[in-house]
C-alpha positions as CSV (number, residue, x, y, z in Angstrom):
1,X,101.8,112.6,71.3
2,X,104.1,110.8,73.8
3,X,107.7,111.9,73.9
4,X,110.3,109.3,74.4
5,X,112.6,109.4,77.4
6,X,115.6,111.7,76.7
7,X,118.0,109.0,77.8
8,X,116.8,106.2,75.5
9,X,117.9,107.0,72.0
10,X,117.6,105.1,68.7
11,X,120.9,104.3,66.9
12,X,119.8,106.4,63.8
13,X,119.5,109.6,65.9
14,X,121.7,111.7,68.0
15,X,120.3,113.6,71.0
16,X,121.8,116.8,72.2
17,X,123.2,116.9,75.8
18,X,120.1,118.8,77.0
19,X,117.7,116.3,75.5
20,X,115.8,119.0,73.6
21,X,117.1,118.6,70.0
22,X,116.9,115.6,67.7
23,X,119.1,115.2,64.6
24,X,119.1,112.4,62.0
25,X,122.6,110.8,62.2
26,X,122.6,110.2,58.4
27,X,122.6,113.9,57.8
28,X,125.8,114.6,59.6
29,X,129.0,114.5,57.6
30,X,132.0,113.3,59.7
31,X,135.6,113.5,58.5
32,X,137.0,110.0,58.7
33,X,140.4,111.4,59.7
34,X,139.0,112.8,62.9
35,X,136.4,110.2,63.6
36,X,136.8,108.4,66.9
37,X,135.1,105.3,68.3
38,X,132.1,106.0,70.5
39,X,132.4,104.7,74.0
40,X,129.2,103.1,75.3
41,X,128.7,103.6,79.0
42,X,126.8,101.1,81.2
43,X,125.4,104.1,83.1
44,X,125.2,107.7,82.0
45,X,127.5,108.6,79.1
46,X,127.5,112.3,80.1
47,X,129.1,111.4,83.5
48,X,132.6,110.2,84.3
49,X,133.0,106.7,85.9
50,X,133.6,108.4,89.3
51,X,130.5,110.5,89.0
52,X,128.4,107.6,87.7
53,X,129.4,105.6,90.7
54,X,128.7,108.4,93.2
55,X,125.2,109.1,91.7
56,X,124.4,105.4,91.4
57,X,125.1,105.0,95.2
58,X,123.2,108.2,95.9
59,X,120.1,106.9,94.0
60,X,120.1,103.8,96.1
61,X,120.4,105.7,99.3
62,X,117.6,108.1,98.3
63,X,115.4,105.1,97.6
64,X,116.1,103.7,101.1
65,X,114.7,106.9,102.5
66,X,111.4,106.4,100.6
67,X,109.3,104.5,103.1
68,X,111.7,103.4,105.9
69,X,109.3,105.0,108.5
70,X,106.3,102.9,107.2
71,X,107.6,99.7,108.7
72,X,108.8,101.5,111.9
73,X,105.2,102.7,112.5
74,X,104.0,99.1,111.7
75,X,106.3,97.7,114.3
76,X,105.1,100.3,116.9
77,X,101.5,99.3,116.1
78,X,102.3,95.6,116.7
79,X,103.8,96.6,120.1
80,X,100.6,98.4,121.0
81,X,98.2,95.9,119.6
82,X,99.6,92.9,121.3
83,X,99.4,94.6,124.7
84,X,95.7,95.6,124.1
85,X,94.6,92.4,122.4
86,X,93.8,94.3,119.2
87,X,96.0,94.7,116.2
88,X,93.5,96.4,113.8
89,X,95.7,99.5,113.7
90,X,98.4,97.4,112.0
91,X,96.0,96.8,109.1
92,X,94.8,100.4,108.8
93,X,98.2,102.0,108.7
94,X,98.9,101.2,105.0
95,X,95.6,102.7,104.0
96,X,96.4,106.0,105.9
97,X,99.8,106.1,104.2
98,X,98.5,105.6,100.6
99,X,95.6,108.0,101.1
100,X,98.0,110.8,102.0
101,X,100.4,109.5,99.4
102,X,97.9,109.7,96.6
103,X,96.6,113.1,97.7
104,X,100.1,114.5,97.6
105,X,100.7,113.0,94.2
106,X,97.6,114.6,92.8
107,X,98.8,118.0,94.0
108,X,102.3,117.4,92.6
109,X,100.8,116.5,89.2
110,X,98.8,119.7,89.0
111,X,101.9,121.7,90.2
112,X,104.0,120.3,87.4
113,X,101.6,121.8,84.9
114,X,101.0,125.1,86.6
115,X,104.6,126.2,87.1
116,X,107.2,126.4,84.3
117,X,110.0,125.7,86.8
118,X,109.3,122.6,88.9
119,X,111.0,122.9,92.3
120,X,112.9,119.7,92.3
121,X,115.7,120.9,94.6
122,X,113.2,122.4,97.1
123,X,111.3,119.2,97.1
124,X,114.5,117.2,97.6
125,X,115.3,119.3,100.7
126,X,111.7,119.1,102.0
127,X,111.7,115.3,101.6
128,X,115.1,114.5,103.1
129,X,115.1,117.0,105.9
130,X,111.4,116.4,106.7
131,X,111.9,112.6,106.9
132,X,114.9,113.2,109.2
133,X,112.8,115.4,111.5
134,X,110.1,112.7,111.4
135,X,112.7,110.3,112.8
136,X,113.3,112.5,115.8
137,X,109.5,112.7,116.4
138,X,109.1,109.0,116.0
139,X,111.9,107.8,118.3
140,X,109.5,107.5,121.4
141,X,107.4,105.2,119.2
142,X,110.2,102.8,118.2
143,X,109.4,99.4,119.6
144,X,112.5,99.1,121.8
145,X,112.0,102.7,123.1
146,X,108.3,102.1,123.9
147,X,109.3,99.4,126.4
148,X,110.8,102.2,128.6
149,X,107.2,103.5,129.2
150,X,105.8,100.1,130.4
151,X,105.5,101.5,134.0
152,X,103.0,104.1,133.0
153,X,99.3,103.7,132.6
154,X,99.0,101.3,129.6
155,X,95.6,102.3,128.2
156,X,96.4,106.0,128.2
157,X,99.8,105.6,126.8
158,X,98.6,103.3,124.0
159,X,95.7,105.6,123.1
160,X,98.1,108.6,122.8
161,X,100.6,106.5,120.8
162,X,97.9,105.2,118.5
163,X,96.8,108.7,117.6
164,X,100.5,109.7,117.1
165,X,101.2,106.8,114.8
166,X,98.2,107.5,112.7
167,X,99.1,111.2,112.3
168,X,102.8,110.3,111.5
169,X,101.7,107.8,108.9
170,X,99.8,110.5,107.1
171,X,102.8,112.8,107.3
172,X,105.1,110.0,106.1
173,X,102.8,109.4,103.1
174,X,103.2,113.1,102.0
175,X,107.0,113.1,102.4
176,X,107.3,109.7,100.7
177,X,105.3,111.0,97.7
178,X,107.6,114.0,97.4
179,X,110.6,111.7,97.7
180,X,109.3,109.3,95.0
181,X,108.1,112.0,92.6
182,X,111.4,113.9,92.8
183,X,114.1,111.2,92.9
184,X,112.5,108.7,90.6
185,X,112.5,111.5,88.0
186,X,116.1,112.3,88.7
187,X,117.1,108.6,88.6
188,X,115.3,107.8,85.4
189,X,116.8,110.9,83.7
190,X,120.3,109.8,84.6
191,X,120.0,106.2,83.3
192,X,118.0,103.0,83.5
193,X,120.6,101.6,86.0
194,X,120.2,104.6,88.2
195,X,116.4,104.0,88.2
196,X,116.9,100.4,89.2
197,X,119.2,101.5,92.0
198,X,116.5,103.8,93.3
199,X,113.9,101.0,93.1
200,X,116.2,98.6,94.9
201,X,116.7,101.2,97.6
202,X,113.0,101.8,97.9
203,X,112.6,98.1,98.7
204,X,115.7,98.2,101.0
205,X,114.2,100.9,103.4
206,X,111.2,98.8,104.6
207,X,113.5,95.8,104.8
208,X,115.9,97.6,107.2
209,X,113.0,98.8,109.3
210,X,111.4,95.3,109.5
211,X,114.9,93.9,110.4
212,X,115.1,96.3,113.3
213,X,111.6,95.2,114.5
214,X,112.5,91.5,114.2
215,X,115.8,91.9,116.1
216,X,113.9,93.7,118.8
217,X,111.4,90.8,119.1
218,X,114.1,88.2,119.4
219,X,116.6,90.1,121.6
220,X,116.7,89.3,125.3
221,X,116.3,91.7,128.2
222,X,120.1,91.6,129.0
223,X,121.0,93.2,125.6
224,X,118.0,95.6,125.2
225,X,120.0,98.6,126.2
226,X,122.8,97.8,123.8
227,X,120.3,97.2,121.0
228,X,118.5,100.5,121.9
229,X,121.7,102.5,121.6
230,X,122.6,100.9,118.3
231,X,119.1,101.6,116.8
232,X,119.0,105.2,118.0
233,X,122.5,105.9,116.7
234,X,121.7,104.1,113.4
235,X,118.5,105.9,112.7
236,X,119.9,109.3,113.6
237,X,123.4,109.2,112.1
238,X,122.8,107.2,108.9
239,X,120.1,109.6,107.5
240,X,122.3,112.6,108.3
241,X,125.1,111.0,106.3
242,X,122.7,110.5,103.4
243,X,121.7,114.2,103.5
244,X,125.3,115.3,103.6
245,X,126.1,113.0,100.7
246,X,123.2,114.3,98.6
247,X,124.4,117.9,99.0
248,X,128.0,116.8,98.2
249,X,126.9,115.3,94.9
250,X,124.6,118.3,94.2
251,X,127.5,120.7,94.6
252,X,130.3,118.8,93.0
253,X,128.6,117.1,89.9
254,X,127.5,119.8,87.4
255,X,125.4,117.5,85.3
256,X,123.6,116.1,88.4
257,X,123.1,119.7,89.7
258,X,121.6,120.8,86.4
259,X,118.8,118.2,86.6
260,X,117.3,120.0,89.6
261,X,116.9,123.3,87.7
262,X,115.2,122.4,84.4
263,X,112.7,125.0,83.2
264,X,109.8,123.9,81.0
265,X,107.5,126.4,79.4
266,X,103.8,125.7,79.9
267,X,101.7,125.4,76.8
268,X,98.9,127.8,77.8
269,X,100.6,130.9,79.1
270,X,98.3,132.9,76.9
271,X,95.1,132.3,75.0
272,X,94.4,134.6,72.1
273,X,97.2,136.9,73.4
274,X,95.4,137.1,76.8
275,X,96.7,135.6,80.0
276,X,93.9,133.5,81.6
277,X,92.8,133.9,85.2
278,X,94.3,131.7,87.9
279,X,91.0,129.7,88.0
280,X,91.1,129.2,84.3
281,X,94.8,128.1,84.4
282,X,94.0,125.6,87.2
283,X,91.2,124.2,85.0
284,X,93.5,124.0,82.0
285,X,96.2,122.4,84.1
286,X,93.8,119.7,85.4
287,X,92.5,119.0,82.0
288,X,96.0,118.8,80.4
289,X,97.3,116.5,83.2
290,X,94.4,114.1,83.0
291,X,94.6,114.0,79.2
292,X,98.4,113.3,79.3
293,X,98.0,110.6,81.9
294,X,95.1,109.1,79.9
295,X,97.3,109.0,76.7
296,X,100.1,107.3,78.6
297,X,97.9,104.7,80.2
298,X,96.1,103.9,76.9
299,X,99.4,103.7,74.9
300,X,101.2,101.7,77.6
301,X,98.2,99.7,78.8
302,X,100.1,96.5,79.4
303,X,102.7,97.9,81.7
304,X,100.2,100.2,83.4
305,X,97.7,97.4,84.0
306,X,100.5,95.1,85.2
307,X,101.6,97.7,87.8
308,X,98.0,98.3,89.0
309,X,97.3,94.5,89.4
310,X,100.6,94.0,91.3
311,X,99.7,96.9,93.7
312,X,96.2,95.6,94.3
313,X,97.3,92.1,94.9
314,X,100.1,92.9,97.4
315,X,98.0,95.5,99.2
316,X,95.0,93.2,99.6
317,X,97.0,90.3,101.0
318,X,99.8,92.0,102.9
319,X,99.8,92.7,105.8
320,X,96.3,91.8,107.0
321,X,95.4,88.6,105.3
322,X,98.8,87.0,105.9
323,X,98.6,87.8,109.6
324,X,94.9,87.2,110.2
325,X,94.6,84.5,112.9
326,X,92.9,85.1,116.2
327,X,95.6,84.2,118.7
328,X,96.7,87.7,119.8
329,X,97.3,87.9,123.5
330,X,97.5,85.8,126.6
331,X,95.8,86.7,129.8
332,X,97.3,86.0,133.3
333,X,95.4,86.9,136.4
334,X,93.1,89.3,134.5
335,X,96.2,91.1,133.1
336,X,96.7,91.1,129.3
337,X,100.4,90.6,128.3
338,X,102.3,90.1,125.1
339,X,101.8,86.9,123.2
340,X,105.4,86.5,122.0
341,X,104.4,83.9,119.3
342,X,102.0,86.3,117.7
343,X,104.3,89.3,117.9
344,X,107.1,87.2,116.4
345,X,104.9,85.9,113.6
346,X,103.8,89.4,112.6
347,X,107.4,90.7,112.5
348,X,108.6,87.6,110.7
349,X,106.0,87.8,107.9
350,X,106.9,91.5,107.5
351,X,110.6,90.7,107.4
352,X,110.2,87.9,104.8
353,X,108.0,90.0,102.6
354,X,110.3,93.1,102.6
355,X,113.5,90.9,102.2
356,X,112.3,89.1,99.1
357,X,110.8,92.3,97.7
358,X,114.4,93.6,97.9
359,X,115.7,90.5,96.3
360,X,113.1,90.7,93.5
361,X,114.2,94.3,92.8
362,X,117.9,93.3,92.6
363,X,117.0,90.5,90.1
364,X,116.1,93.3,87.7
365,X,119.8,93.8,87.0
366,X,119.9,90.4,85.3
367,X,120.2,90.7,81.5
368,X,116.7,89.3,81.0
369,X,113.9,91.6,79.9
370,X,110.4,90.1,79.9
371,X,107.9,91.3,77.3
372,X,105.0,93.6,78.3
373,X,102.5,90.8,77.7
374,X,104.6,88.4,79.9
375,X,104.5,91.0,82.7
376,X,100.7,91.4,82.4
377,X,100.2,87.6,82.3
378,X,102.4,87.1,85.4
379,X,100.5,89.9,87.2
380,X,97.1,88.4,86.4
381,X,98.2,84.9,87.4
382,X,99.7,86.3,90.6
383,X,96.5,88.2,91.5
384,X,94.2,85.2,90.8
385,X,96.2,82.5,92.6
386,X,97.3,84.5,95.7
387,X,94.0,86.2,96.2
388,X,92.0,83.0,96.2
389,X,94.5,80.9,98.0
390,X,95.5,83.3,100.8
391,X,91.8,84.3,101.3
392,X,90.6,80.8,101.7
393,X,93.4,79.6,103.9
394,X,93.5,82.6,106.3
395,X,89.8,83.4,106.5
396,X,89.2,79.7,107.1
397,X,91.8,79.9,109.7
398,X,89.5,82.2,111.8
399,X,87.1,79.4,112.2
400,X,89.7,76.8,113.1
401,X,92.1,78.5,115.5
402,X,90.9,80.0,118.8
403,X,92.7,81.3,121.9
404,X,93.1,77.9,123.4
405,X,96.8,77.1,122.7
406,X,96.9,74.1,125.0
407,X,95.2,71.9,122.5
408,X,98.0,70.1,120.4
409,X,95.8,70.0,117.3
410,X,95.2,73.8,117.6
411,X,99.0,74.3,118.0
412,X,99.8,72.1,115.0
413,X,97.2,73.9,112.8
414,X,98.5,77.3,113.9
415,X,102.1,76.3,113.0
416,X,100.9,75.0,109.6
417,X,99.1,78.2,108.8
418,X,102.1,80.2,109.9
419,X,104.4,78.3,107.6
420,X,102.0,78.8,104.7
421,X,101.9,82.5,105.4
422,X,105.7,82.7,105.4
423,X,105.9,80.9,102.0
424,X,103.2,83.2,100.6
425,X,105.0,86.3,101.9
426,X,108.2,85.1,100.2
427,X,106.6,84.6,96.8
428,X,104.6,87.8,97.1
429,X,107.6,89.8,98.0
430,X,110.0,88.5,95.3
431,X,107.3,88.8,92.5
432,X,106.4,92.3,93.6
433,X,110.0,93.6,93.6
434,X,110.6,92.1,90.1
435,X,107.3,93.0,88.4
436,X,107.0,96.5,89.8
437,X,110.6,97.5,88.8
438,X,110.3,96.1,85.3
439,X,106.9,97.8,84.8
440,X,108.3,101.1,85.8
441,X,111.3,100.6,83.5
442,X,109.0,99.9,80.6
443,X,106.9,103.1,81.3
444,X,110.1,105.2,81.7
445,X,111.5,104.0,78.4
446,X,108.6,105.2,76.3
447,X,107.5,108.5,77.8
448,X,109.1,111.7,79.1
449,X,110.5,111.2,82.6
450,X,108.2,113.6,84.4
451,X,105.1,112.1,82.8
452,X,106.3,108.5,83.5
453,X,106.9,109.5,87.1
454,X,103.4,110.9,87.5
455,X,101.7,107.9,85.9
456,X,103.8,105.5,88.0
457,X,102.9,107.2,91.3
458,X,99.2,107.4,90.5
459,X,98.9,103.8,89.5
460,X,100.8,102.5,92.6
461,X,98.7,104.7,94.9
462,X,95.4,103.8,93.3
463,X,96.1,100.1,93.3
464,X,97.3,100.2,96.9
465,X,94.3,102.2,98.1
466,X,91.9,99.7,96.4
467,X,93.8,96.7,97.8
468,X,94.0,97.9,101.4
469,X,90.3,99.0,101.4
470,X,89.2,95.6,100.2
471,X,91.4,94.0,102.8
472,X,89.9,96.0,105.7
473,X,86.4,95.3,104.5
474,X,87.1,91.5,104.3
475,X,88.7,91.4,107.7
476,X,85.9,93.4,109.3
477,X,83.2,91.1,107.8
478,X,85.1,88.0,108.9
479,X,85.8,89.2,112.4
480,X,82.1,89.9,112.9
481,X,81.1,86.4,112.0
């Protein structure tokens, strides 16, 4: 039987502060002489206004850390691809990320059933510090920094950098899964508004990264060094401030501190007064986790299916289908150099998508709550229209546009398709931010936080893997024609 989230309570019942005891309010006798009005808090009623504000800001900042590095690696792959005349790595990176993301999630789901004390604090440290170390490792791959190596042998450098980006994408997928699994649980336990703050932050991280890539594309040679210094300081100092801020809240806010040290007894510590073997416990854990996930998906089928369809649609279309036209590089005297128009278009589409994804998440704060059937209907409509329209437009684009940019008709057609892609990226982004956040909220309202987190992570990863795989297959077939 599904247990409701400990934060969301019915007016006829009173929850204890630890969320473990439920009492019927009608059974409690209250002396009218000492009865005081109950103050309703917009955030968490167990926290003061100051602590609510501090944790609200923290949830947003922790969300920013979720996948900031994903778009940085994408920007690096654009830099490499436009020099070699091949941007396929840009399309494969999301799949690498979600494969490692999904694998890590499966491990975390099993771990949550095996251990009675889930290591939330340890995972928080692993995620935040690991992503900070990842930033140091990735600095040579930042697009503005990569330009410092232009004097070296290009093919060798790009081969090494491509391998490094692929490995770092896998590592980023693991760390991001730990971040999402830990902090979306903490956020949803605090309050629905804290959860929205985390989701807005998770959209803000890719937006900041794509903004860095876009500024790098449009900046001139005269201010490259100034921009380089600003980026390096920003990506090194800002994450360190977030880590310090997290430990400050952890140490100074008792209620927030207690969320990281919750002990939950497992339901099969003994069978017939006998402790089962490790292999048997692993089997029981797997069976129990799958059964619980199945129950949640069946019970909340509208929200779960809506989240799955949104993930499939966005992952299929973005980034490959929206960027798929064959003008990649320009050749002068046998030497391949950057095509600034193509590089700019790639970065612009990425920026527009992430910016409106962020805006869609922010719109969730509006006092409008769509029904579960409305969310599902919107997701199905979005999947149908965008999949057909973007596929026809951009795959047809391959047979219209060629590398001859001197033809005015070709130029005009290219600009038209580019404009269509930008509009599609805008609509895709804003609908994804809004639908994903509302779907996660609906799941979190009806199930225990840890279960809701597991289901959310699995659905998003599964949908993204399906979408990116279909995208790569379609692009491979069309490129071969």
